[in-house]
SEKOLVEX-152083 format. One record per atom (N, C-alpha, C): residue number from 1; x negated, y negated, z negated. Coordinates in Angstrom, 1 decimal, always signed. Each point is the difference from the previous one (the first is absolute). Example, Ala and Ser with C-alpha at 12.3 -4.5 7.8 and 13.67 -1.06 7.14 Angstrom:
(1, (-13.2, +5.7, -7.8))
(1, (+0.9, -1.2, +0.0))
(1, (-0.9, -1.2, +0.0))
(2, (+0.4, -1.1, +0.7))
(2, (-0.9, -1.1, +0.0))
(2, (+0.8, -1.1, -0.8))
END
This chain:
(1, (+19.3, -20.4, -30.0))
(1, (-0.5, +0.9, +1.0))
(1, (-0.5, +1.3, -0.7))
(2, (+0.7, +1.0, +0.3))
(2, (-0.7, +1.4, -0.8))
(2, (-1.2, +0.5, +0.1))
(3, (-0.8, +0.3, -1.2))
(3, (-1.5, +0.6, +0.0))
(3, (+0.1, +0.8, +1.2))
(4, (-1.2, -0.3, +0.9))
(4, (-0.7, +1.2, +0.7))
(4, (+0.8, -0.1, +1.2))
(5, (+0.9, -1.0, +0.3))
(5, (+0.6, -0.3, +1.3))
(5, (-0.3, -1.3, +0.7))
(6, (-0.4, -0.2, +1.2))
(6, (-0.7, -0.9, +0.7))
(6, (+1.2, -0.7, +0.6))
(7, (-0.1, -1.2, +0.1))
(7, (+0.9, -0.9, +0.9))
(7, (-0.2, +0.4, +1.6))
(8, (+0.9, +0.0, +0.5))
(8, (-0.3, +0.7, +1.5))
(8, (+0.4, -1.5, +0.7))
(9, (-1.0, -0.7, +0.6))
(9, (+0.0, -1.1, +1.2))
(9, (+0.4, +0.6, +1.2))
(10, (+1.4, -0.7, +0.5))
(10, (+0.5, +0.4, +1.5))
(10, (-1.1, -0.4, +0.8))
(11, (-0.1, +0.1, +1.3))
(11, (-0.3, -0.4, +1.2))
(11, (+0.7, -1.2, +0.0))
(12, (-0.8, -1.3, +0.7))
(12, (+1.0, -1.1, -0.1))
(12, (-0.6, -0.8, +1.3))
(13, (+0.8, -1.0, +0.4))
(13, (-0.2, -1.0, +1.0))
(13, (+0.1, -1.4, -0.7))
(14, (-1.1, -0.6, +0.0))
(14, (-0.2, -1.3, -0.5))
(14, (-0.9, -1.0, +0.4))
(15, (+0.0, -1.4, -0.2))
(15, (-0.7, -0.8, +0.7))
(15, (-1.3, -0.2, -1.0))
(16, (-1.3, +0.0, +0.6))
(16, (-1.2, +0.2, -0.6))
(16, (-0.3, -1.5, -0.7))
(17, (+0.0, +0.1, -1.5))
(17, (-0.5, -1.2, -0.5))
(17, (-1.0, -0.7, +0.1))
(18, (-1.0, +0.8, +0.6))
(18, (-1.5, -0.7, +0.5))
(18, (-0.3, +0.8, +1.1))
(19, (-1.3, -0.7, +0.6))
(19, (-0.4, +0.5, +1.3))
(19, (-1.2, +1.1, -0.6))
(20, (-0.1, +0.6, -1.1))
(20, (-1.2, +0.5, -0.1))
(20, (+0.2, +1.6, +0.2))
(21, (+1.1, +0.6, +0.1))
(21, (+0.1, +1.3, +0.3))
(21, (-0.4, +0.6, +1.3))
(22, (-0.4, +1.0, +0.1))
(22, (-0.3, +0.6, +1.6))
(22, (+1.0, +1.1, +0.2))
(23, (+0.3, +0.0, +1.4))
(23, (+1.0, +1.0, +0.0))
(23, (-0.8, +1.3, -0.1))
(24, (+0.7, +1.0, -0.3))
(24, (-0.7, +1.4, +0.0))
(24, (-0.1, +0.7, +1.4))
(25, (+0.7, -0.4, +0.7))
(25, (+0.4, +0.6, +1.4))
(25, (-1.1, -0.4, +0.9))
(26, (-0.4, -1.2, +0.5))
(26, (-0.7, -0.6, +0.6))
(26, (-1.3, -0.7, -0.6))
(27, (+0.1, -0.3, -1.3))
(27, (-1.2, -0.6, -0.6))
(27, (+0.0, -1.6, +0.0))
(28, (+0.9, -0.7, +0.7))
(28, (+0.3, -1.5, +0.2))
(28, (+0.4, -0.8, -1.2))
(29, (-0.3, -1.0, -0.2))
(29, (+0.7, -0.6, -1.1))
(29, (+1.7, -0.1, +0.3))
(30, (+0.8, -0.3, -1.1))
(30, (+1.4, -0.2, +0.0))
(30, (+0.1, -1.5, -0.3))
(31, (+0.7, -0.6, +0.7))
(31, (-0.2, -1.5, -0.1))
(31, (+1.1, -0.5, -1.3))
(32, (-0.2, -0.9, -0.5))
(32, (+0.6, -0.6, -1.2))
(32, (+1.6, +0.1, +0.5))
(33, (+1.0, +0.0, -0.7))
(33, (+1.5, +0.0, +0.6))
(33, (+0.2, +1.2, +0.9))
(34, (-0.9, +0.7, +0.7))
(34, (+0.6, +0.9, +1.1))
(34, (+0.6, +1.4, -1.0))
(35, (+1.1, +0.3, +1.0))
(35, (+0.5, +1.2, -0.9))
(35, (-0.7, +1.3, +0.2))
(36, (-0.2, +0.5, -0.8))
(36, (-0.9, +1.1, -0.1))
(36, (+0.7, +1.4, -0.8))
(37, (-0.4, +1.4, +0.6))
(37, (+0.5, +1.3, -0.8))
(37, (-0.5, +0.3, -0.7))
(38, (+0.3, +0.5, -1.0))
(38, (-0.7, +0.3, -1.4))
(38, (+0.2, +1.6, -0.1))
(39, (-0.9, +1.0, -0.3))
(39, (+0.2, +1.3, +0.1))
(39, (-0.6, +0.2, -1.3))
(40, (+0.7, +0.8, -1.1))
(40, (-0.5, +0.4, -1.3))
(40, (-0.2, +1.7, +0.4))
(41, (-1.3, +0.0, -0.9))
(41, (-0.5, +1.4, -0.3))
(41, (-0.7, +0.1, -1.2))
(42, (-0.4, +1.3, -0.3))
(42, (-0.9, +0.1, -1.3))
(42, (-1.6, -0.7, +0.5))
(43, (-0.3, -0.5, -1.4))
(43, (-1.1, -0.9, +0.3))
(43, (-1.1, +0.7, +0.1))
(44, (-0.9, -0.1, +0.6))
(44, (-1.3, +0.7, +0.4))
(44, (-1.2, -0.5, -1.2))
(45, (+0.4, -1.0, -0.6))
(45, (-0.9, -0.1, -1.2))
(45, (+0.5, +0.5, -1.6))
(46, (+0.9, +0.7, +0.2))
(46, (+0.5, +0.7, -1.3))
(46, (+1.2, +0.3, -0.2))
(47, (+0.9, -0.3, -1.0))
(47, (+1.4, +0.4, -0.2))
(47, (+0.7, -1.5, +0.4))
(48, (+1.5, +0.5, +0.4))
(48, (+0.6, -1.3, +0.3))
(48, (+0.1, -0.1, +1.5))
(49, (+0.9, -1.1, +0.5))
(49, (+0.0, -0.1, +1.8))
(49, (-0.7, -1.0, +0.0))
(50, (-0.3, +0.0, +1.4))
(50, (-0.4, -1.4, +0.7))
(50, (+0.8, -0.1, +1.5))
(51, (-0.1, -1.2, +0.3))
(51, (+0.8, -0.4, +1.3))
(51, (-1.3, -0.4, +1.1))
(52, (+0.4, +0.6, +1.4))
(52, (-0.8, -0.1, +0.9))
(52, (+0.9, -1.0, +0.9))
(53, (-0.7, -1.3, +0.4))
(53, (+0.7, -1.0, +0.9))
(53, (-0.1, +0.2, +1.4))
(54, (+0.7, -0.2, +0.5))
(54, (+0.0, -0.1, +1.7))
(54, (+0.7, -0.9, +0.9))
(55, (-0.5, -0.8, +0.8))
(55, (+0.6, -0.9, +0.7))
(55, (+1.4, +0.6, +0.5))
(56, (+1.2, -0.3, +0.1))
(56, (+1.4, +0.5, +0.4))
(56, (-0.4, +1.0, +1.0))
(57, (-0.3, -0.7, +1.3))
(57, (-0.1, +0.8, +0.9))
(57, (-0.9, +1.1, +0.1))
(58, (-1.2, -0.2, -0.7))
(58, (-0.7, +1.4, -0.4))
(58, (+0.5, +1.1, -0.9))
(59, (+1.0, -0.5, -0.8))
(59, (+0.5, +1.1, -0.9))
(59, (+1.1, +0.6, +0.9))
(60, (+0.8, -0.5, +0.7))
(60, (+0.8, +0.6, +1.1))
(60, (-0.6, +0.9, +1.0))
(61, (-1.2, -0.5, +0.4))
(61, (-0.9, +0.8, +1.0))
(61, (-0.6, +1.4, -0.7))
(62, (-0.8, -0.5, -1.2))
(62, (-0.8, +1.2, -0.5))
(62, (+0.5, +0.7, -1.2))
(63, (+1.1, -0.4, -0.8))
(63, (+1.0, +0.5, -1.0))
(63, (+1.1, +0.1, +0.2))
(64, (+0.5, +0.4, +1.1))
(64, (+1.6, -0.2, +0.4))
(64, (+0.7, +1.0, -0.8))
(65, (-0.5, +1.0, -0.5))
(65, (+1.0, +1.0, -0.9))
(65, (+0.1, -0.9, -1.7))
(66, (-0.7, -0.8, -0.2))
(66, (+0.4, -0.5, -1.4))
(66, (+0.2, -1.6, +0.5))
(67, (+0.1, -0.6, +1.0))
(67, (+0.4, -1.5, +0.0))
(67, (+1.4, -0.1, +0.8))
(68, (+0.3, +1.2, +0.8))
(68, (+1.4, +0.0, +0.6))
(68, (+1.0, -0.5, -1.0))
(69, (+0.0, +0.9, -1.0))
(69, (+1.4, -0.2, -1.1))
(69, (-0.2, -1.2, -0.4))
(70, (-1.2, -0.7, -0.3))
(70, (-0.1, -1.4, -0.6))
(70, (+0.5, -1.0, +1.1))
(71, (-0.5, +0.4, +1.1))
(71, (+0.4, -1.3, +0.9))
(71, (+1.7, +0.2, +0.1))
(72, (+0.7, +1.1, +0.0))
(72, (+1.3, +0.4, +0.1))
(72, (+0.6, -0.9, -0.9))
(73, (-0.5, +0.3, -1.3))
(73, (+0.5, -0.7, -1.0))
(73, (-0.1, -1.5, -0.3))
(74, (-1.1, -0.8, +0.8))
(74, (-0.3, -1.0, -0.4))
(74, (+0.9, -1.0, +0.5))
(75, (+0.3, -1.2, -0.4))
(75, (+0.5, -1.2, +0.4))
(75, (-0.8, -1.0, +0.3))
(76, (-1.2, +0.3, -0.3))
(76, (-1.2, -1.3, +0.0))
(76, (-0.3, +0.1, +1.6))
(77, (-0.1, +0.7, +0.6))
(77, (-0.6, +0.4, +1.2))
(77, (+1.1, -0.4, +1.2))
(78, (-0.4, -1.3, +0.7))
(78, (+0.8, -0.2, +1.1))
(78, (-0.6, -0.1, +1.5))
(79, (-1.6, -0.5, -0.1))
(79, (-0.8, +0.1, +1.3))
(79, (-0.2, +1.3, +0.2))
(80, (+0.4, +0.3, +1.1))
(80, (-0.5, +1.0, +0.7))
(80, (+0.5, +1.3, -0.6))
(81, (+1.3, +0.1, -0.7))
(81, (+0.4, +0.9, -0.8))
(81, (+0.3, +1.4, +0.9))
(82, (+0.6, -0.2, +1.1))
(82, (+0.4, +0.9, +0.9))
(82, (-1.0, +0.8, +0.6))
(83, (-1.4, -0.8, +0.4))
(83, (-1.1, +0.8, +0.5))
(83, (-0.6, +0.7, -1.3))
(84, (+0.0, -0.3, -1.1))
(84, (-0.6, +0.4, -1.2))
(84, (+0.8, +1.1, +0.0))
(85, (+1.1, +0.3, -0.4))
(85, (+0.5, +1.3, -0.1))
(85, (+0.0, +0.7, +1.2))
(86, (+0.0, -0.2, +1.3))
(86, (-0.1, +0.8, +1.2))
(86, (-1.6, +0.6, -0.3))
(87, (-0.8, -0.9, -0.3))
(87, (-1.6, +0.7, -0.2))
(87, (-0.2, +0.8, -1.0))
(88, (+0.9, -0.1, -1.2))
(88, (-0.2, +1.0, -1.3))
(88, (+1.0, +1.5, +0.5))
(89, (+0.7, -0.2, +0.7))
(89, (+1.1, +1.0, +0.1))
(89, (-0.6, +0.9, +1.6))
(90, (-1.2, -0.6, +0.5))
(90, (-0.6, +0.8, +1.0))
(90, (-1.2, +0.4, -0.6))
(91, (-0.5, -0.1, -1.1))
(91, (-1.1, +0.3, -0.8))
(91, (+0.5, +1.3, -0.7))
(92, (+1.3, -0.2, -0.5))
(92, (+0.6, +1.4, -0.8))
(92, (+0.3, +0.9, +1.1))
(93, (+0.3, -0.5, +1.1))
(93, (+0.2, +1.3, +1.3))
(93, (-1.0, +0.7, +0.4))
(94, (-1.4, -0.8, +0.1))
(94, (-0.9, +0.4, +0.9))
(94, (-1.1, -0.1, -1.7))
(95, (-0.3, +1.3, -0.4))
(95, (-0.5, -0.1, -1.4))
(95, (-1.7, -0.4, +0.3))
(96, (-0.8, +0.3, +0.9))
(96, (-1.2, -0.2, +0.4))
(96, (-0.2, -1.5, +0.1))
(97, (+1.0, -0.7, +0.8))
(97, (-0.2, -1.6, +0.3))
(97, (-0.1, -0.9, -1.1))
(98, (+0.2, +0.1, -1.3))
(98, (-0.7, -0.9, -1.0))
(98, (-1.2, +0.1, +0.2))
(99, (-1.0, +0.9, +0.1))
(99, (-1.4, +0.0, +0.1))
(99, (-0.7, -1.1, +1.1))
(100, (+0.8, -0.5, +0.9))
(100, (-0.6, -0.9, +0.8))
(100, (-0.3, -1.2, -0.7))
(101, (-1.0, -0.3, +0.1))
(101, (-0.7, -1.5, -0.6))
(101, (-0.4, -1.2, +0.7))
(102, (-0.4, +0.5, +1.5))
(102, (-0.3, -1.2, +0.6))
(102, (-0.5, +0.9, +1.5))
(103, (-0.2, -0.8, +1.0))
(103, (-0.4, +0.3, +1.4))
(103, (-1.2, -0.8, +0.2))
(104, (-0.9, +1.0, +0.8))
(104, (-1.3, -0.8, +0.1))
(104, (-0.6, +0.8, +1.6))
(105, (-0.9, -0.6, +0.5))
(105, (-0.7, +0.6, +0.7))
(105, (-1.5, +0.6, -0.5))
(106, (+0.0, +1.3, +0.4))
(106, (-1.0, +0.9, -0.4))
(106, (-1.5, -0.7, +0.1))
(107, (-0.4, +0.1, -0.8))
(107, (-1.4, -0.7, +0.0))
(107, (-0.9, +0.6, +0.5))
(108, (+0.0, +1.4, -0.2))
(108, (-1.2, +1.1, +0.6))
(108, (+0.7, +0.8, +0.6))
(109, (-0.5, +1.2, +0.5))
(109, (+0.5, +1.2, +0.3))
(109, (+0.0, +1.2, -0.7))
(110, (-0.4, -0.1, -1.2))
(110, (-0.3, +1.0, -1.0))
(110, (+1.2, +0.4, -0.8))
(111, (+1.1, -0.7, -0.1))
(111, (+0.9, +0.5, -0.8))
(111, (+0.9, +1.1, +0.8))
(112, (+0.6, +0.8, -0.9))
(112, (+0.8, +1.0, +0.5))
(112, (+1.9, -0.1, -0.3))
(113, (+0.6, +0.1, +0.9))
(113, (+1.4, -0.3, +0.1))
(113, (+0.5, +1.0, -1.4))
(114, (+0.7, -0.4, -0.8))
(114, (+0.7, +1.0, -1.0))
(114, (+1.1, +0.8, +0.5))
(115, (+0.4, -0.3, +1.0))
(115, (+1.3, +0.5, +0.7))
(115, (-0.6, +1.0, +0.9))
(116, (-0.8, -0.3, +1.1))
(116, (-0.3, +0.7, +1.3))
(116, (-1.4, +1.1, -0.1))
(117, (-0.7, -0.8, -1.5))
(117, (-1.5, +0.3, -0.1))
(117, (-0.9, -0.3, +1.2))
(118, (+0.6, -0.8, +1.2))
(118, (-1.1, -0.5, +0.9))
(118, (-0.7, -1.3, -0.7))
(119, (-1.0, -0.3, +0.8))
(119, (-0.9, -1.5, -0.3))
(119, (+1.0, -0.7, +0.5))
(120, (-0.2, -1.3, -0.6))
(120, (+0.7, -1.3, +0.4))
(120, (-1.3, -0.9, +0.5))
(121, (+0.4, -0.2, +1.4))
(121, (-1.4, -0.7, +1.0))
(121, (+0.0, -1.4, -0.7))
(122, (-1.0, -0.5, +0.0))
(122, (-0.2, -1.3, -0.4))
(122, (+0.8, -1.0, +0.8))
(123, (+0.5, -1.3, -0.6))
(123, (+0.9, -0.8, +0.4))
(123, (+1.6, +0.6, +0.4))
(124, (+0.1, +1.3, -0.6))
(124, (+1.3, +0.4, +0.2))
(124, (+1.0, -0.3, -1.1))
(125, (+1.1, +0.0, +0.3))
(125, (+0.7, -0.6, -1.4))
(125, (+0.5, +1.2, -0.9))
(126, (+0.0, -0.4, -1.2))
(126, (+0.3, +1.2, -0.8))
(126, (+0.4, -0.8, -1.3))
(127, (+1.0, +1.0, -0.8))
(127, (+0.6, -0.3, -1.3))
(127, (-0.7, +0.3, -1.0))
(128, (-0.2, -0.8, -0.7))
(128, (-0.6, +0.3, -1.5))
(128, (+0.8, +0.6, -1.0))
(129, (-0.2, +1.1, -0.9))
(129, (+0.9, +0.5, -0.6))
(129, (-0.5, +0.0, -1.5))
(130, (+0.7, -0.1, -0.8))
(130, (+0.0, +0.5, -1.4))
(130, (+1.1, +0.4, -1.0))
(131, (-0.4, +0.8, -1.0))
(131, (+1.0, +0.6, -0.9))
(131, (-0.2, -0.5, -1.4))
(132, (+1.3, -0.3, -0.6))
(132, (+0.0, -0.3, -1.5))
(132, (+0.0, +1.3, -0.6))
(133, (-0.9, -0.1, -1.1))
(133, (-0.4, +1.3, -1.0))
(133, (+0.1, -1.0, -1.3))
(134, (+0.8, +0.3, -1.1))
(134, (-0.1, -0.5, -1.1))
(134, (+0.4, -1.4, +0.2))
(135, (+0.4, -0.7, +0.7))
(135, (+0.5, -1.2, +0.0))
(135, (-1.2, -0.9, +1.1))
(136, (-0.8, +0.6, +0.1))
(136, (-1.4, -0.6, +0.7))
(136, (-0.1, +0.4, +1.9))
(137, (-0.2, -0.7, +0.7))
(137, (+0.1, +0.2, +1.2))
(137, (-1.8, +0.6, +0.4))
(138, (+0.4, +1.5, +0.7))
(138, (-1.6, +0.2, +0.6))
(138, (+0.1, +0.3, +1.3))
(139, (-1.1, -0.5, +0.8))
(139, (-0.2, +0.5, +1.3))
(139, (+0.0, +1.4, +0.3))
(140, (+0.9, +0.6, +0.9))
(140, (-0.4, +1.0, +0.4))
(140, (-0.3, +0.1, +1.7))
(141, (-0.3, -0.8, +0.6))
(141, (-0.6, -0.1, +1.4))
(141, (+0.8, -0.8, +1.0))
(142, (-0.2, +0.6, +1.4))
(142, (+0.7, -1.0, +0.9))
(142, (+0.7, +1.4, +1.1))
(143, (+1.2, -0.9, +0.8))
(143, (+0.4, +1.0, +1.0))
(143, (+0.0, -1.1, +1.5))
(144, (-0.2, +0.8, +1.0))
(144, (+0.4, -1.0, +1.3))
(144, (+1.3, -0.3, +0.1))
(145, (+0.3, -1.4, +0.1))
(145, (+1.0, -0.5, +0.3))
(145, (+0.9, +1.0, +0.5))
(146, (-0.6, +0.5, +1.5))
(146, (+0.9, +0.8, +0.8))
(146, (+0.5, +1.4, -0.7))
(147, (-0.7, +0.3, -1.4))
(147, (+0.5, +0.9, -0.6))
(147, (+1.2, -0.2, -1.2))
(148, (+0.5, -1.1, +0.1))
(148, (+1.1, -0.6, -0.7))
(148, (+1.1, +0.9, -0.3))
(149, (+0.6, +0.7, +1.4))
(149, (+1.5, +0.6, -0.3))
(149, (-0.8, +1.3, -0.3))
(150, (-1.1, +0.2, +0.3))
(150, (-0.5, +1.7, -0.5))
(150, (-0.1, +0.1, -1.6))
(151, (-0.3, -1.1, -0.5))
(151, (-0.5, +0.0, -1.6))
(151, (+1.4, -0.7, -0.8))
(152, (+0.3, -1.0, +0.4))
(152, (+1.0, -0.7, -0.8))
(152, (+1.5, +0.4, +0.4))
(153, (+0.0, +0.8, +1.2))
(153, (+1.5, +0.2, +0.3))
(153, (+0.5, -1.2, +0.6))
(154, (-0.5, -0.9, +0.6))
(154, (+0.6, -1.1, +0.6))
(154, (-1.3, -0.7, +0.7))
(155, (+0.6, -0.6, +1.0))
(155, (-1.1, -1.2, +0.6))
(155, (+0.4, -1.5, +0.1))
(156, (+1.1, +0.1, -0.8))
(156, (+0.6, -1.5, -0.1))
(156, (-0.5, -0.6, -1.4))
(157, (-1.6, -0.4, +0.4))
(157, (-0.4, -0.4, -1.3))
(157, (-0.8, -1.8, +0.3))
(158, (+0.1, -0.4, +1.3))
(158, (-0.6, -1.2, +0.5))
(158, (+0.3, -1.0, -0.9))
(159, (+1.1, -0.4, -0.3))
(159, (+0.3, -1.2, -1.3))
(159, (-0.5, +0.3, -1.1))
(160, (+0.1, +1.2, -0.8))
(160, (-0.5, +0.4, -1.0))
(160, (-1.4, -0.1, +0.1))
(161, (-1.0, +0.2, +0.9))
(161, (-1.3, -0.3, +0.3))
(161, (-0.4, -1.4, +0.2))
(162, (+1.0, -0.7, +0.3))
(162, (+0.0, -1.5, +0.3))
(162, (+0.0, -0.6, -1.5))
(163, (+0.9, +0.3, -0.7))
(163, (+0.0, -0.4, -1.4))
(163, (-1.0, +0.5, -0.8))
(164, (-0.6, +1.2, +0.4))
(164, (-1.1, +0.5, -1.2))
(164, (-1.4, -1.0, +0.5))
(165, (+0.1, -0.1, +1.0))
(165, (-1.2, -0.6, +0.8))
(165, (+0.2, -1.6, +0.6))
(166, (+0.3, -1.1, -1.0))
(166, (+0.4, -1.0, +0.8))
(166, (-0.7, -0.9, +0.8))
(167, (-1.5, +0.5, +0.4))
(167, (-1.2, -0.9, +0.6))
(167, (+0.2, +0.5, +1.5))
(168, (+0.8, +0.9, +0.2))
(168, (+0.3, +0.3, +1.2))
(168, (+0.8, -0.9, +1.2))
(169, (-0.9, -0.2, +1.2))
(169, (+0.3, -0.9, +0.9))
(169, (+1.4, +0.6, +0.7))
(170, (+0.5, -0.7, +1.0))
(170, (+0.9, +0.6, +1.0))
(170, (-0.5, +1.0, +0.7))
(171, (-1.2, -0.5, +0.8))
(171, (-0.8, +1.0, +0.8))
(171, (-0.3, +1.3, -0.6))
(172, (-0.3, +0.1, -1.5))
(172, (-0.2, +1.3, -0.7))
(172, (+1.4, +0.7, -0.2))
(173, (+1.1, -0.7, +0.0))
(173, (+1.1, +0.4, -0.4))
(173, (+0.5, +0.6, +1.3))
(174, (-0.1, -0.4, +1.2))
(174, (+0.3, +0.5, +1.4))
(174, (-1.0, +1.2, +0.3))
(175, (-1.3, +0.2, -0.5))
(175, (-0.8, +1.0, +0.2))
(175, (+0.3, +0.9, -0.8))
(176, (+0.5, -0.2, -1.2))
(176, (+0.4, +1.3, -1.0))
(176, (+1.4, +0.6, +0.4))
(177, (+0.7, -0.9, +0.9))
(177, (+1.3, +0.5, +0.4))
(177, (-0.1, +1.1, +0.9))
(178, (-1.2, -0.5, +1.2))
(178, (-0.2, +1.0, +0.8))
(178, (-0.5, +1.5, -0.5))
(179, (-1.0, -0.3, -0.9))
(179, (-0.3, +1.3, -0.9))
(179, (+1.0, +1.1, -0.7))
(180, (+0.9, -0.9, -0.6))
(180, (+1.2, +0.8, -0.6))
(180, (+0.8, +0.6, +1.0))
(181, (+0.3, -0.9, +1.2))
(181, (+0.6, +0.9, +1.0))
(181, (-0.4, +1.2, +0.7))
(182, (-1.2, +0.3, +0.0))
(182, (-0.9, +1.1, +0.0))
(182, (-0.2, +1.0, -0.7))
(183, (+0.9, +0.7, -0.8))
(183, (+0.0, +0.6, -0.8))
(183, (-0.6, +1.5, +0.3))
(184, (-1.1, +0.8, -0.8))
(184, (-0.4, +1.3, +0.0))
(184, (+1.0, +0.8, -0.3))
(185, (-0.1, +1.0, +0.6))
(185, (+1.0, +1.3, +0.0))
(185, (-0.4, +0.7, -1.8))
(186, (+1.0, +0.3, -0.7))
(186, (-0.3, +0.3, -1.5))
(186, (-0.6, +1.3, +0.3))
(187, (-0.9, +0.3, -1.0))
(187, (-0.9, +1.2, +0.2))
(187, (+0.1, +0.7, -1.3))
(188, (-0.2, +1.2, -0.3))
(188, (+0.3, +1.0, -1.0))
(188, (-0.9, -0.7, -1.3))
(189, (-0.8, -0.7, +0.5))
(189, (-0.8, -0.4, -1.5))
(189, (+0.6, -1.3, -0.7))
(190, (+1.1, -0.4, +0.7))
(190, (+0.9, -1.1, -0.6))
(190, (+1.3, +0.5, -0.4))
(191, (+0.4, +1.1, +0.3))
(191, (+1.3, +0.7, -0.9))
(191, (-0.3, +0.4, -1.3))
(192, (+1.5, +0.0, -0.5))
(192, (-0.1, +0.4, -1.3))
(192, (+0.6, -1.1, -1.1))
(193, (-0.1, +0.0, -0.9))
(193, (+1.0, -0.9, -1.0))
(193, (-1.4, -1.1, -0.4))
(194, (+0.4, -1.1, -0.7))
(194, (-0.7, -1.2, -0.4))
(194, (-0.7, +0.6, -1.2))
(195, (+0.6, +1.1, -0.8))
(195, (-0.6, +0.3, -1.0))
(195, (-1.0, +0.9, +0.1))
(196, (-0.1, +0.7, +1.3))
(196, (-1.0, +1.1, +0.6))
(196, (-0.9, -1.1, +0.1))
(197, (+0.0, -1.2, +0.8))
(197, (-1.0, -0.8, +0.3))
(197, (-0.7, -0.8, -1.3))
(198, (+0.9, -0.2, -0.9))
(198, (-0.5, -0.7, -1.4))
(198, (-1.2, +1.4, -0.4))
(199, (+0.3, +1.1, -0.3))
(199, (-1.0, +1.0, -0.3))
(199, (-1.2, -0.2, +0.6))
(200, (-0.1, -0.3, +1.6))
(200, (-1.2, -0.2, +0.7))
(200, (-0.9, -1.1, -0.5))
(201, (+0.8, -0.9, -0.3))
(201, (-0.5, -1.4, -0.4))
(201, (-0.7, +0.2, -1.5))
(202, (+0.7, +0.6, -0.7))
(202, (-0.7, +0.4, -1.4))
(202, (-1.0, +0.9, +0.0))
(203, (+0.0, +0.8, +1.1))
(203, (-1.2, +0.7, +0.2))
(203, (-1.4, -0.4, +0.9))
(204, (+0.4, -1.2, +0.3))
(204, (-1.1, -0.8, +0.9))
(204, (+0.2, +0.3, +1.3))
(205, (+1.0, +0.7, +0.7))
(205, (-0.2, +0.2, +1.3))
(205, (+0.6, -1.2, +0.8))
(206, (+0.0, +0.1, +1.0))
(206, (+0.5, -1.4, +0.9))
(206, (-1.0, -1.1, -0.1))
END
């Protein structure tokens, strides 16, 4: 290898050799033998590169622009391949959608919706958001479930929410579906590009 040149490690899909690594997206352990997505990037500890590991569904949902080409080229993925490809393509098409981390009921009435800027009432369904900066996930707030269309550009997120929040029961899913069916109209505060919204996140707005 020529002096001064680093070996570029490609993104990959491979079986986890142990059960010790945690998913960079959801924070849960990746079981031994489970297929996982590896995203490479500059190491935060100095020179060279490091790999961030994701459950394969988390990679498709949260890092679609990196995961999609690896999925398309992989011959190792058979289980749920069509769904994984569809989820990744949807995330590429709607560039704010990969920010969705999980769904939950608001524990208080103090949080402000990142989309409409109104308070989210206690007990109301909300989507928890995060953005990746230098390979690390950073929380950026929450939105009403009823603001999904305005913020993400689509309200077709029920299956995505179910995958990201596996402890949801059937009653929860039915109630969430009702909330998604009652979308708030888009407001001027939600218009503009995701890049505009990114600048607000970095400045602490929302």
